N, C-alpha and C positions, 0 to 999 in steps of 0.2 A: 255459476262460475264467477269468481272475482278475477278478472283478466290480469290485473297488474300483479296479483299474487302468483298466478300461474307463470307469468313472465319472469318474476323474480326467482321462482324455484328453478326454472330452466337456466337463468343466468347464473345462479349459484352452482349448478352442475358444471357449467362451462368454465367458470373461474377456478373451481377446485381442480378440475381435470387439467386445465391449462397449466396450473402451478406445478403439476407433476411431469410436465413435458420438457424438463431440463435437458435431457439427452436427445430429445426429438428436434429441437430448434438448433440452428447453427449458432445462435447467440442465446446463452442461457437466461439472460435477464428478461427475455420475452415471457418466460415461464413465471409469471407473477400473478398476484391477485388472489392467492389461495385463501388467505385469512379473511379477506372481504367476502369471498364465497362462503366460508364457514359461518360467519356471523349472519349473513343473509339467510342461510339455511335455518339457523337457530331462531332468527326473528320470524321467519315464515312459519316455523313450527309453533312459536308462541301465538301467532296470529290465528292459525287454523285450529288450535286446541283450546281456544278461549272459553268455549261453551261446555262446561263440565256439569253433568247432571247426575252422575253415579257416584258410588262410594269409591274410596281410594283403591282397594284391592282389585275390583273389576276393571277400573279405568287403567290402572298400572299394568294389569295383566294383558289388557288389550294392546297397550303400547309395546310391551315386550314381545307379543306375538306378531307385531308388525316388524320389529327390528330383528329378532333373533333367528327365525327360520331361514331367511336368506343368508345371514351371517354363517350359520351352521352349515348350510348347504355348500356355499362357495369355499369355505375353509376345508370341508371334507373333500370336495372335488380337487382343489389345488393340492391338498396333501396326498391324495391318491395319485395325482399326476407328477408328484415329486417336487413341486414348486415350494411347498411349505414342509418343514421338517421339525421334528422335536429336537430341542437343543437348548437354546437360551430360554425358550418358552415351553412350559409343560402343557399337558392336555387341557387342564382347567383354564389356563391363560389363553390358549388358542380358541377354545369353544365357549367359555363362560365369561371370564373377566380377568384382565381388562380387554382382551382380544387384540388382534393385530390392528384393528381399526380404531383410531383415536376417537372418532365421532361416537361410536357405540359406547366406549368407556365414559364419555362425557354425558351423552344424552340420557342414559339410563339412571345416572346419578341426579341430573338436573330435573328430570321429570318429577322427582319427589317433592322438592320445594316448590316447583312450578304448580303442581296440583293444588297445594294449599293456598298459594297466592291467588290463582285463577278462581278457585272455589269460594274463598272467603273474603277476598278484597273486592269491594263493590264500587268505591268511588275513585275518581281521578286523584284526589288528595291522598287517599290511602295508598294507591299504587305508586305515586311519586315518592311517598315516605318510605315504602319498601325499597324502591330503587335507590333512594338516597342512603338507606341503611346498608344495603349491599355495597354501595360505592365506598362508604366509610370503612367497612371491614376490609374491603379490597385494598384501600390505601394504607391502612394500618398493617395488613399482612405484607404489603410490598415494602413499607418503611422499616419494619422490624424483623422480617423473616425471609427476605429475598436477597439473593446474590446480585448486587448491582455493579460488580466489577467488570462485567461484560454484557453485551447485548444478547438477550435470549428471551425477551418478554413474549415473543410470539411463537415460542416452541409449543406445539399443540399437544405434546405428550406430558407436559408439566401441569400439575394441579392448578397453578395460578391462572391458567387460561380459562378456567371454568367461571371465574368472575365475569370475564368479558362475555362468554357465551350466555350466562344467565341474564346479564343485563340486556343482551340482544333478545332473548326470549321475552323479557318484560317489556321491551320496546314494541315487539310484535303484538303483545297483549294490549298495550296502550293504544296502538293504532286501530286495533279491531274495535275496542270499546269506546274510545273517547275522541278519536281524531277522524273527522269527516273527510271524505275525499276532497282534495284541493280544488280551487277554481280552475276552470278550463280557459280562463282569459289568457289570450296569447302573451300579453305583456308579463303576467305573473309566471307563465310557463318559461318564458325566456330568462327571467330573473332566477327562477328555480334551477334552470339548467346551468347558468353561470355560477351559482353558488355550488352546485354539485361538481362542476369542473374544477373550481378553486379548491374544494376539499379533497378531490382526488389528487391533485398536484401536491397539496400540503401533506397528505398522508404518505405518499411515496417519498417525498422530499425528507420528511422527518424520519422515516424508516431508514433511508440511506444515511442520513446525518448521524443518527444515534448508533447505527451499526458500524460505521466506519471511523468514528471518533471516540476512542475509549474514554476520553475525559468527560464526554457527555452521557455515558452509559447510565449514571445514576438517575437521569431524567427520562429514561426510555419509556416509562409508564405513560408519558404524555402522548406517545404515538398511538396508544390504544384509546385514549380519550378522543383523539382526532378521528380514529376509526369509528367510534360510536357516533360522533357528529356526522361523519360521512354516511353511516348506515341510516341515520334519521333523514338525511337529505335524500338518499336514494328512495326510501319509502315515500317521503313527501312528494318527490318529483314524479315517481311512477304512479302514485295515486291520482295525480293531476292529468295523467295520460289515459285514464280508464276509458273514457269515451272514445278516444282515438284508437286505442287498442281494440276496442269492440268492433271497429269498422275495418280492421285488416282483413285481407282475403282469407277464405276458409282454409286454403292450402297452407298458408303461413301458420295459422293457429293449430292445424294438425301437427305440424313439425314442432311448434313450441310445446304443445300439450304432450306430445310423445316424449320429448326430453324431460319435461316436468314430471311425468309419470314414472320415469326410470331413474330419478335422482339417486335414490339409495343404491340401486343395483349398479349404476354407472360407477359410483364410488367404490363399491365392493370389488368389482372385477378388474379395475383399471391397473392396480399395482403390478400384477403379473404380466398383463398384456403390454404395458409400457416397457417393463424391464426386458421382455423377450423380443419385442419388435421395434424398439426405438431406432436401432441401427440396421433395420432390414433393408433399407433403400436410402438413397440420397433425399435430402429435404427438397421439395415438400411432399414427395411421394410417400416417405415414411409417415408423415403426418396423416395423410389420407388412409394409409393402411392401419395405423394404430387407432385412429378415431373410428374407422369402420368396424374393426374387430371389437372395440370396446362396446359400441352400440349393439352389435349382434350378440355379444356375450351377455350384456345386461338384459337384453330382451329374452334371451334363452333362460337366464337365471330367474327372471320374473315369471316366465311361463312354468318352469319347473317348480318353483316355490309355490305357485298357485295350485298346481296339480298335487303336490305333496300335502299341502295344508287341507285342500278339499278331501283328499283321500283319508287323511287322519280324522277329519271331522265325521266322515261317513262311518269309519270304524268305531269311533267313540259313540256315535249315535246308535249303532247296532248293539254295542255292548250294553248301553243303558236300557234299550228295549228288552234285551235278553234278561 
């Protein structure tokens, strides 16, 4: 187990979920950090999927089998319960593509170029060249094909966001292959933390500035460059804490690992739970109710998905023997 990666996966789940708690908190601005959680998740994916040894179709099929079964199950359940209805979205959009979940729409597309980069790019120089080429296309697309009259650079359902997500995946791949864990020297850890804090402040400050001043909207892409710098700082700082994380009590790691193992399921179940229970009680009791139900629903979805997948595998196995 790489402890800092497990911690980052859990942190991503917390940030993404927190960003959807607008109606839970008494002050909506507390519900922030969702895009940071998104890029953390994509970077962790890039880190964990760096070792590719199979052909594209088997590898891609395995990725789809990890993502789609829980998506199909939760969509079917929520549709049967009346929370999701046919209307603006047809059956293909609900169940296949792009689906209600923006993460699925992005990750199944980005898996394709990521496979070829991870499989065939071998050196640090080559990987940096690929990241630079993606950056150049990103800037050109922004300059000549993007509506810069208003702030919407971090809208997760727009295709432009996939440049950011793919760069995050490449950063995860870079850390896995070429970046050794940082020094555990206390002075360096303190400097790393100060830089991390400064970038957090700068990220949210630029986000507020670009979103509230229409005259600065043409420069909004800079906010995502700051976010990439923040992502790099988070990875670098957390890698420096690997030894310290390893010494945390077993109970703490059970909780962290539990969250990390439910990241996808937490994301899939939360929309309906939050919508239905956000006003179920005054704050902070509503926070406890919503969070508890999300965790229970995510655990139940994971268990059900595992049972369905194993059952399908047994049936397929029997059919092949017959």
